[in-house]
C-alpha positions in Angstrom: 2.5 -19.2 22.8 -1.1 -20.3 22.3 -3.1 -17.9 20.2 -6.8 -18.9 19.6 -7.4 -20.1 16.0 -3.8 -19.5 15.0 -1.5 -21.9 13.3 2.2 -22.0 14.2 3.2 -19.3 11.7 0.5 -16.9 13.0 1.7 -17.5 16.6 5.2 -16.7 15.5 3.9 -13.5 13.9 2.4 -12.5 17.3 5.7 -13.1 18.9 7.5 -11.0 16.3 5.0 -8.2 16.7 5.3 -8.0 20.5 8.8 -9.0 21.3 11.4 -6.3 22.1 14.2 -7.9 20.1 16.9 -5.7 21.7 16.0 -7.1 25.1 14.2 -10.4 24.3 15.2 -12.2 27.5 13.9 -9.5 29.9 11.2 -11.2 32.0 9.5 -7.8 32.9 9.2 -6.8 29.2 8.0 -10.3 28.2 5.3 -10.1 31.0 4.3 -6.7 29.7 4.3 -8.0 26.1 2.0 -10.9 27.2 -0.3 -8.4 28.9 -0.4 -6.3 25.7 -1.1 -9.4 23.6 -4.0 -10.5 25.8 -5.3 -6.9 26.2 -5.1 -6.0 22.6 -6.6 -9.3 21.3 -9.4 -9.5 23.9 -10.2 -5.9 24.9 -8.5 -3.0 23.2 -8.8 -4.0 19.5 -12.4 -5.3 19.8 -13.3 -2.0 21.6 -11.6 0.1 18.9 -13.4 -2.0 16.2 -16.7 -1.2 18.0 -15.9 2.5 18.3 -14.8 2.7 14.6 -18.1 1.0 13.4 -20.2 3.2 15.7 -18.5 6.4 14.6 -18.9 5.4 10.9 -22.6 5.1 11.5 -22.8 8.5 13.2 -23.0 7.4 16.8 -21.0 8.2 19.9 -20.1 5.3 22.2 -21.7 6.1 25.6 -22.2 3.8 28.6 -23.7 5.8 31.5 -24.2 2.7 33.6 -20.6 2.4 34.8 -20.1 2.1 38.5 -16.9 3.5 40.0 -15.2 2.2 43.1 -14.3 4.4 46.1 -10.6 4.5 44.9 -11.8 6.0 41.6 -14.0 8.7 43.2 -12.0 11.7 42.0 -11.8 10.3 38.5 -15.4 9.4 38.6 -16.4 13.0 39.6 -14.4 14.3 36.7 -16.0 11.9 34.3 -19.5 12.8 35.5 -18.6 16.4 35.0 -17.4 15.6 31.5 -20.6 13.8 30.7 -22.7 16.7 32.1 -20.7 19.2 30.0 -21.3 17.0 27.0 -25.0 16.8 27.7 -25.3 20.6 28.1 -22.9 21.8 25.4 -22.0 18.8 23.1 -18.4 19.0 24.4 -16.9 17.1 27.3 -14.5 19.8 28.3 -15.7 22.5 30.6 -14.8 26.0 31.7 -11.1 26.5 32.0 -10.4 23.4 29.9 -10.6 25.0 26.5 -7.0 24.1 25.7 -7.9 20.5 26.4 -10.9 20.2 24.1 -12.5 16.7 24.1 -12.9 15.9 20.4 -15.6 13.9 18.7 -14.4 10.4 17.7 -14.4 10.1 13.9 -13.5 7.1 11.7 -10.8 9.2 10.0 -9.4 11.1 13.0 -9.7 8.4 15.7 -9.2 11.0 18.4 -10.0 10.1 21.9 -9.7 11.6 25.4 -7.5 9.8 27.9 -9.7 9.7 31.0 -7.4 9.0 34.0 -6.3 10.8 37.2 -4.1 13.2 35.2 -5.4 16.3 33.3 -7.4 15.6 30.2 -5.2 14.6 27.3 -6.2 14.0 23.7 -4.6 11.3 21.6 -5.2 9.5 18.3 -5.4 5.9 17.2 -5.5 4.0 20.4 -3.0 1.1 19.9 -3.5 1.5 16.2 -0.4 -0.5 15.2 -1.4 -3.5 17.5 -5.0 -3.4 16.3 -4.0 -3.3 12.7 -2.0 -6.4 13.4 -5.0 -8.2 15.0 -7.7 -7.0 12.6 -5.8 -6.7 9.2 -2.6 -8.6 9.1 -3.3 -11.7 11.2 -6.6 -12.7 9.5 -4.9 -12.4 6.1 -1.9 -14.5 7.4 -4.3 -17.1 8.7 -6.2 -17.1 5.4 -3.1 -17.8 3.3 -1.6 -20.2 5.7 -4.7 -22.1 6.6 -4.7 -25.8 7.3 -3.0 -27.8 4.5 -5.6 -30.5 4.8 -8.2 -28.2 3.4 -5.9 -26.9 0.7 -5.0 -30.4 -0.3 -8.6 -31.5 -0.3 -9.5 -28.6 -2.6 -6.6 -29.5 -4.9 -7.6 -33.1 -5.0 -11.2 -32.2 -5.9 -10.1 -29.9 -8.7 -7.6 -32.5 -9.9 -10.3 -35.1 -10.0 -12.6 -32.8 -12.0 -9.8 -32.0 -14.4 -8.8 -35.7 -14.7 -12.4 -36.8 -15.4 -12.7 -34.1 -18.0 -9.5 -35.2 -19.7 -10.6 -38.8 -19.7 -13.9 -37.9 -21.4 -12.1 -35.7 -23.9 -9.6 -38.5 -24.7 -12.5 -40.9 -25.2 -14.3 -38.5 -27.5 -11.1 -37.8 -29.4 -10.4 -41.6 -29.9 -14.0 -42.0 -31.3 -13.4 -39.1 -33.6 -10.1 -40.5 -34.8 -11.6 -43.8 -35.7 -14.3 -42.3 -38.0 -13.9 -42.5 -41.7 -12.9 -39.2 -43.1 -14.1 -37.7 -46.3 -11.6 -38.1 -49.2 -10.2 -34.9 -50.5 -11.8 -33.9 -53.9 
């Protein structure tokens, strides 16, 4: 598995995170896992990161310039109705949808409305586990398992500094040791 900017251990962590270990040889599940890896890394987690930062700063992520295809016409009309309701009332849900209130996204609640062909549904923490893996765990793993060449270079530099210091100290100590000492009284 090739993961951008990941060493072998980090790539194995990705495999561990996304593999169904009770059915690890299932090609359909493996294809779906690969789809989740690519989607989480490239789309879902960056989008959630953006929404999180935007919400923390008091904004609401809107993009009214989306164009919908003919196949999405019914969904598009619902979404336009939700946006209209939001503009008029501050809430996306409309008359008769009170039980399916569209909540505001907050950094702590992370509630979002699932906008698809089914009735409005509210959920929390879109792919939170996967996004925590990509945004919290994997960067730390990469940090502590970085290239050994850099760690070795840093160690050599520090060792050289320590060695030079010790050589100067030894030289000064030898000079001091050769000096005549005062006789005790």
